[in-house]
C-alpha positions as CSV (number, residue, x, y, z in Angstrom):
1,M,2.7,-5.2,12.5
2,A,0.0,-7.4,14.6
3,L,-2.7,-5.9,16.2
4,R,-3.2,-6.4,19.6
5,E,-6.3,-6.4,21.4
6,G,-7.8,-3.1,21.6
7,D,-6.1,-2.0,18.6
8,F,-8.4,-0.4,15.5
9,I,-8.6,0.3,12.4
10,L,-9.2,4.1,11.5
11,D,-10.5,4.4,8.3
12,F,-10.9,1.7,5.5
13,R,-11.6,2.9,2.4
14,R,-11.5,1.9,-1.9
15,S,-11.4,3.8,-5.2
16,L,-14.3,6.6,-5.3
17,G,-13.6,7.6,-8.5
18,L,-11.8,11.0,-6.9
19,P,-8.2,12.2,-6.3
20,S,-6.6,11.2,-2.5
21,H,-5.6,13.8,-0.5
22,I,-2.6,13.2,0.6
23,R,-1.1,14.3,3.6
24,E,0.7,13.0,6.8
25,L,-1.3,10.7,8.7
26,D,-0.6,9.3,12.4
27,G,-0.7,6.2,11.9
28,T,0.4,3.9,8.6
29,V,-1.4,3.8,4.9
30,V,-1.9,0.4,3.9
31,L,-2.4,0.2,0.2
32,V,-4.0,-3.4,-1.3
33,G,-4.2,-4.0,-5.0
34,G,-4.0,-6.9,-7.6
35,G,-3.6,-7.8,-11.0
36,L,-4.0,-4.4,-13.3
37,G,-5.5,-2.9,-9.4
38,V,-2.0,-2.3,-8.8
39,A,-0.7,-0.1,-11.5
40,P,-3.0,3.2,-9.7
41,I,-2.3,2.4,-6.5
42,F,1.7,3.0,-6.7
43,P,1.2,6.7,-7.6
44,Q,-0.9,6.9,-3.7
45,L,2.0,4.6,-2.0
46,R,4.8,6.8,-3.5
47,E,2.7,9.6,-2.8
48,Y,1.6,8.8,1.0
49,K,5.4,8.1,1.7
50,N,6.7,11.3,0.4
51,A,4.6,13.5,2.5
52,G,6.4,11.3,5.9
53,N,4.2,8.1,6.2
54,R,4.4,4.5,7.1
55,T,3.7,2.2,4.6
56,I,2.9,-1.1,3.8
57,S,1.7,-2.3,-0.2
58,I,-0.2,-5.5,-0.6
59,V,-0.2,-7.2,-4.2
60,G,-1.7,-9.9,-5.7
61,F,-1.4,-11.7,-8.9
62,R,-3.0,-14.8,-10.4
63,N,0.7,-16.3,-10.7
64,A,4.7,-15.2,-10.5
65,D,4.8,-14.1,-14.5
66,L,2.5,-11.4,-13.8
67,M,4.1,-9.9,-11.2
68,F,5.6,-6.3,-12.4
69,W,7.0,-3.6,-10.3
70,E,8.0,-5.5,-7.2
71,D,11.5,-3.7,-7.0
72,Q,9.0,-0.4,-7.6
73,F,6.5,-1.4,-4.6
74,R,9.7,-2.5,-2.5
75,G,10.9,1.3,-2.7
76,F,8.5,3.2,-0.9
77,S,6.9,0.0,1.3
78,D,7.9,-0.3,5.1
79,E,7.0,-3.8,5.4
80,A,9.7,-4.6,2.1
81,D,11.3,-6.9,3.9
82,R,8.4,-9.1,4.3
83,H,6.9,-9.1,0.8
84,H,6.0,-12.8,-0.2
85,R,5.6,-14.2,-3.9
């Protein structure tokens, strides 16, 4: 999905140390994590998907040997076909 002229991103938040209020939203939920920061976004991804949202996960690792939970993220991400190593 690419943004076109006139499109916008409604919100962009980082972890604030508070529980997320998971609900069905009008739009797409994108979760981003890297390295060990991937682990805490997985339950959020799963719950946003289970609440009926369109979800995209973006995860990064220093190298392919450190990658984990690839199948789990694909199972709850609508953009799994665009997964890159």
